[in-house]
C-alpha positions as CSV (number, residue, x, y, z in Angstrom):
1,M,-4.3,-2.5,4.7
2,F,-5.3,-0.1,2.0
3,L,-2.3,0.9,-0.1
4,D,-2.3,3.8,-2.6
5,L,0.8,4.7,-4.8
6,D,1.8,8.3,-4.2
7,K,2.0,10.5,-7.4
8,F,1.5,7.5,-9.7
9,K,-0.4,9.7,-12.0
10,I,2.6,11.6,-12.9
11,I,4.2,8.3,-14.2
12,N,1.3,7.6,-16.5
13,D,1.2,11.3,-17.6
14,T,4.8,11.6,-18.2
15,Y,5.8,8.2,-19.6
16,G,2.4,6.9,-20.8
17,H,0.1,4.0,-19.7
18,A,2.3,1.2,-20.9
19,V,5.2,2.3,-18.6
20,G,2.6,2.8,-15.9
21,D,1.4,-0.7,-16.4
22,A,4.9,-2.1,-16.3
23,V,5.4,-0.3,-12.9
24,L,2.2,-1.7,-11.5
25,L,3.4,-5.2,-12.5
26,T,6.6,-4.6,-10.7
27,I,4.9,-3.3,-7.7
28,A,2.5,-6.2,-7.6
29,K,5.4,-8.5,-7.8
30,R,7.2,-6.9,-4.9
31,L,4.0,-7.0,-2.7
32,K,3.7,-10.7,-3.4
33,E,7.3,-11.1,-2.2
34,T,6.5,-9.1,1.0
35,A,3.5,-11.5,1.7
36,R,3.4,-14.2,4.2
37,N,1.9,-17.6,3.2
38,D,-1.6,-16.7,4.5
39,D,-1.8,-13.1,3.3
40,T,-3.9,-11.9,0.4
41,I,-3.1,-9.2,-2.0
42,S,-5.4,-7.6,-4.6
43,R,-5.5,-4.7,-6.7
44,H,-8.4,-2.5,-5.8
45,G,-8.3,-0.3,-8.8
46,G,-5.9,2.2,-10.5
47,D,-3.0,2.4,-8.2
48,E,-4.7,1.0,-5.0
49,F,-4.1,-2.2,-3.5
50,L,-5.7,-4.2,-0.7
51,Y,-3.3,-6.3,1.6
52,L,-5.2,-8.6,4.0
53,L,-3.1,-9.8,6.8
54,T,-3.8,-12.9,8.8
55,E,-2.6,-13.8,12.2
56,V,-1.9,-10.2,13.3
57,N,-1.5,-10.1,17.1
58,D,-1.1,-6.3,17.6
59,D,-0.5,-3.1,15.8
60,E,3.2,-3.6,15.9
61,D,2.8,-6.8,13.6
62,A,0.9,-4.8,11.2
63,A,3.5,-1.9,11.4
64,I,6.2,-4.2,10.6
65,V,4.6,-5.6,7.5
66,A,3.8,-1.9,6.4
67,E,7.5,-0.8,6.8
68,K,8.6,-3.8,4.8
69,I,6.3,-3.0,2.1
70,M,7.4,0.7,2.0
71,K,11.0,-0.4,1.9
72,A,10.3,-2.9,-1.0
73,L,8.5,-0.3,-3.0
74,Q,11.1,2.4,-2.7
75,V,13.6,0.5,-4.8
76,P,13.5,2.1,-8.2
77,C,11.6,0.4,-11.0
78,D,13.2,-0.3,-14.3
79,A,10.3,0.1,-16.8
80,G,12.3,0.8,-19.9
81,V,12.8,4.4,-19.1
82,A,14.6,6.3,-16.4
83,P,14.5,4.4,-13.0
84,L,11.2,5.3,-11.4
85,T,10.8,5.4,-7.6
86,V,7.2,4.8,-6.2
87,N,6.4,5.4,-2.7
88,T,3.1,4.4,-1.0
89,S,0.7,5.5,1.6
90,I,-0.8,2.8,3.7
91,G,-4.0,2.7,5.9
92,I,-4.2,0.0,8.4
93,A,-7.5,-1.3,10.0
94,I,-7.5,-4.0,12.6
95,Y,-10.4,-6.4,13.1
96,P,-12.6,-6.2,15.2
97,R,-11.4,-2.7,16.5
98,D,-11.9,-0.9,13.3
99,G,-14.7,-2.8,11.7
100,T,-16.3,-6.3,11.9
101,T,-17.1,-6.7,8.2
102,A,-14.9,-6.5,5.1
103,E,-16.6,-3.3,4.0
104,A,-16.1,-1.6,7.3
105,L,-12.5,-2.6,7.5
106,I,-11.8,-1.4,4.0
107,K,-13.6,1.9,4.7
108,S,-11.5,2.5,7.8
109,A,-8.3,1.5,6.2
110,D,-9.1,3.9,3.3
111,A,-9.6,6.8,5.7
112,A,-6.4,6.0,7.5
113,M,-4.6,5.9,4.1
114,Y,-5.8,9.4,3.3
115,R,-4.4,10.6,6.7
116,A,-1.1,8.9,5.9
117,K,-1.0,10.5,2.5
118,Q,-1.0,14.0,4.2
119,G,2.4,13.0,5.5
120,K,3.8,12.2,2.1
121,S,4.1,8.5,2.2
122,G,3.9,6.4,5.3
123,Y,1.2,4.4,7.2
124,A,-1.5,5.4,9.7
125,F,-3.7,3.3,11.6
126,A,-7.4,3.7,11.6
127,S,-7.2,4.9,15.2
128,D,-4.1,7.2,15.3
129,H,-1.7,9.6,13.3
130,P,0.5,8.9,10.3
131,K,3.9,7.3,10.7
132,Q,6.8,8.2,8.6
């Protein structure tokens, strides 16, 4: 999964990078709390994260995790200023359907994330339309 925090730039521009960094730390903690034992999460850069799911049997398994992530991130963050709500757009690529290498899967998930972003937060599979 490729996650992008929606409108995160507004937080940095309005409250400064220290607050933005505090929000990112909160988001990272929440992502870690949603992860299963064998899943891997990494910050890809800026306000983007990669979330590697193992043991995914079908699209529904990935959708359940995506919905869990979105719910966890919608809880306002307390970063020393007003409560800040961060939403995310998630692109999901499934091996081997959407790619057989890490690079191909990331590229497919990234493209799906941009489709999801057009619907203002949500998730999309590399092979279908955004979910809200």
